[in-house]
C-alpha positions as CSV (number, residue, x, y, z in Angstrom):
1,M,-77.3,-115.5,-298.2
2,T,-77.7,-118.7,-296.3
3,T,-74.0,-118.6,-294.8
4,R,-74.5,-115.0,-293.8
5,C,-77.9,-115.8,-291.7
6,G,-76.2,-118.8,-290.5
7,S,-73.0,-116.7,-289.0
8,I,-75.7,-114.3,-287.4
9,S,-77.6,-117.1,-285.7
10,T,-74.3,-118.5,-284.6
11,A,-73.0,-115.4,-283.1
12,R,-76.2,-114.9,-281.3
13,A,-76.0,-118.6,-279.9
14,W,-72.7,-117.6,-278.6
15,G,-73.8,-114.5,-277.0
16,G,-76.3,-116.3,-275.0
17,L,-73.8,-118.9,-274.0
18,V,-71.2,-116.2,-272.7
19,R,-74.2,-114.7,-270.9
20,S,-75.5,-117.7,-269.3
21,R,-71.9,-118.5,-268.3
22,T,-71.6,-115.1,-266.6
23,L,-74.5,-115.5,-265.0
24,A,-73.9,-118.9,-263.7
25,I,-70.4,-117.5,-262.3
26,G,-71.9,-114.5,-260.6
27,T,-74.5,-116.9,-258.8
28,T,-71.9,-119.2,-257.7
29,L,-69.7,-116.2,-256.2
30,A,-72.7,-114.9,-254.4
31,L,-73.7,-118.3,-252.7
32,A,-70.1,-118.6,-251.7
33,A,-70.1,-115.4,-250.0
34,L,-73.2,-116.0,-248.2
35,A,-72.3,-119.4,-246.9
36,V,-68.9,-117.8,-245.6
37,A,-71.0,-114.9,-243.8
38,L,-73.4,-117.4,-242.4
39,A,-70.4,-119.7,-241.1
40,V,-68.8,-116.8,-239.6
41,A,-72.3,-115.7,-237.6
42,R,-72.8,-119.0,-236.3
43,S,-69.4,-119.2,-234.7
44,G,-70.1,-115.8,-232.9
45,G,-67.9,-114.0,-235.2
46,A,-64.0,-113.5,-235.2
47,P,-62.5,-112.3,-232.3
48,V,-61.6,-108.8,-232.2
49,A,-58.9,-108.7,-229.6
50,P,-57.9,-110.4,-226.6
51,P,-59.2,-109.1,-223.3
52,S,-56.7,-107.0,-221.2
53,A,-55.1,-108.9,-218.4
54,S,-54.4,-105.2,-216.6
55,P,-57.3,-103.7,-214.9
56,A,-55.8,-100.6,-215.0
57,A,-56.8,-100.2,-218.8
58,T,-60.4,-99.8,-218.0
59,P,-62.0,-96.5,-217.8
60,A,-63.3,-97.3,-214.2
61,A,-60.0,-98.1,-213.1
62,M,-58.5,-95.1,-214.6
63,A,-60.9,-93.1,-212.8
64,A,-60.3,-94.7,-209.4
65,S,-56.5,-94.3,-210.0
66,A,-56.9,-90.4,-210.7
67,R,-55.5,-88.1,-208.1
68,P,-57.4,-84.7,-207.6
69,V,-55.1,-81.5,-208.9
70,A,-54.9,-78.3,-207.2
71,P,-56.6,-75.6,-209.7
72,E,-53.4,-73.4,-209.1
73,A,-50.6,-76.0,-210.2
74,L,-52.8,-76.1,-213.9
75,R,-51.4,-74.3,-216.8
76,D,-53.4,-71.3,-218.1
77,V,-53.9,-71.5,-221.6
78,F,-54.8,-68.1,-222.1
79,R,-51.2,-67.0,-221.0
80,F,-48.0,-67.5,-222.9
81,A,-45.7,-67.6,-219.9
82,A,-45.6,-66.8,-216.2
83,D,-46.4,-63.1,-215.2
84,G,-42.7,-62.5,-214.1
85,E,-41.2,-63.8,-217.2
86,A,-43.6,-61.8,-219.7
87,S,-43.4,-58.6,-218.2
88,R,-39.7,-58.8,-218.2
89,A,-39.7,-59.8,-221.9
90,L,-42.3,-57.3,-223.4
91,P,-40.2,-54.1,-222.6
92,A,-37.1,-55.8,-224.4
93,L,-39.4,-56.3,-227.4
94,V,-40.8,-52.9,-227.6
95,E,-37.5,-51.2,-227.1
96,D,-36.0,-53.2,-230.2
97,A,-38.9,-52.3,-232.5
98,A,-37.6,-50.0,-235.1
99,V,-41.0,-49.6,-236.6
100,P,-42.5,-46.4,-236.7
101,A,-46.1,-45.9,-234.9
102,V,-47.7,-43.8,-237.7
103,P,-47.0,-44.2,-241.2
104,A,-45.6,-40.9,-243.2
105,P,-48.2,-38.7,-244.4
106,P,-48.4,-38.7,-248.2
107,A,-46.8,-35.8,-250.1
108,P,-49.0,-32.8,-250.5
109,G,-50.5,-32.0,-253.8
110,P,-52.0,-34.1,-256.5
111,R,-50.8,-37.6,-257.8
112,L,-50.4,-38.8,-261.2
113,V,-53.1,-41.7,-261.6
114,G,-52.6,-42.1,-265.3
115,L,-52.4,-40.4,-268.8
116,V,-55.1,-40.0,-271.4
117,S,-54.7,-39.2,-274.9
118,R,-57.4,-36.5,-275.7
119,S,-57.3,-34.8,-279.4
120,G,-54.4,-36.6,-280.2
121,R,-51.9,-34.9,-277.4
122,L,-51.4,-36.5,-273.8
123,A,-53.3,-35.3,-270.7
124,A,-52.6,-35.9,-267.0
125,A,-55.0,-37.6,-264.9
126,L,-54.2,-36.0,-261.4
127,A,-56.1,-37.1,-258.3
128,L,-56.5,-34.6,-255.2
129,D,-58.7,-35.1,-252.3
130,G,-60.7,-38.0,-254.0
131,E,-61.3,-36.2,-257.1
132,V,-59.8,-36.9,-260.6
133,V,-59.3,-34.0,-262.9
134,L,-57.6,-34.1,-266.4
135,A,-55.1,-31.4,-267.6
136,G,-52.6,-31.2,-270.6
137,P,-49.6,-29.1,-270.9
138,G,-50.4,-25.5,-270.2
139,E,-53.4,-25.9,-268.2
140,S,-54.0,-25.5,-264.5
141,A,-55.8,-28.1,-262.5
142,A,-55.8,-29.7,-258.7
143,G,-53.8,-26.7,-257.6
144,V,-50.7,-26.8,-259.8
145,F,-49.9,-25.8,-263.3
146,V,-49.0,-28.6,-265.7
147,V,-45.7,-27.6,-267.6
148,S,-45.1,-31.1,-269.8
149,V,-46.6,-34.5,-270.3
150,D,-44.5,-37.4,-271.6
151,D,-45.3,-41.1,-272.1
152,E,-44.4,-42.0,-268.4
153,S,-44.4,-38.7,-266.2
154,V,-45.8,-35.1,-265.8
155,R,-43.5,-32.4,-264.8
156,I,-45.9,-29.8,-262.6
157,R,-45.4,-26.5,-260.9
158,R,-46.9,-25.7,-257.7
159,G,-48.4,-22.4,-256.4
160,D,-45.2,-21.7,-254.5
161,G,-43.2,-21.8,-257.8
162,S,-41.4,-25.0,-257.2
163,E,-41.3,-27.9,-260.0
164,S,-41.5,-31.6,-259.6
165,T,-42.1,-34.6,-261.7
166,L,-44.8,-37.0,-261.2
167,V,-44.5,-40.6,-262.3
168,L,-47.0,-43.2,-262.9
169,P,-47.4,-45.9,-260.1
C-alpha cells in the first residue's frame, strides 16, 4: 500500500514539474515577443517601400497630366456596336432564325394524366380544361368514350367517331 501511495505522489510531483516548466517557457516566449515589438516601435518600424522617384506616380501628378476627352469619343456602354453595324447585323439574325414565333397549340381533347385501379380494374384519369375525371372501359368522360385501358395507355373514341391512343407522359 505504501508503494502505491508513493507512486501517486510521485506522479503528482512530475505533473507539477511539467506544468511549471510549460508556464516558464510560455512566459519567456511572451517576453521575447514583447522585446522585439518594442525594438521595432523605437526604431520607427520597418520601411514599407522606398519612396518613388518619379513624380508621375502620385495622384496629383496624374490629375495634372490628364487631358480632357470629348464626350462623343467615349464608348456608350449601353450599346453593343455602332448604330450602322447593329442595324446591318439585326436583319441577318432575324432571317436566319428558324424558331416559330408561336408554339403549336395542344391537341384538342383530353390528356391522359394517370391510371387508377378502381375495384380491381384500371380507370383512366383524363384532364380537359383543368378538370380531371376518371373513366373506365365502356364509360364516357371529358367528351370521349373510353374503349380500353391497359397498363401504359388508353384507347378512346371521339365524338366524330375517330379513335386514338393516349399514352402516359
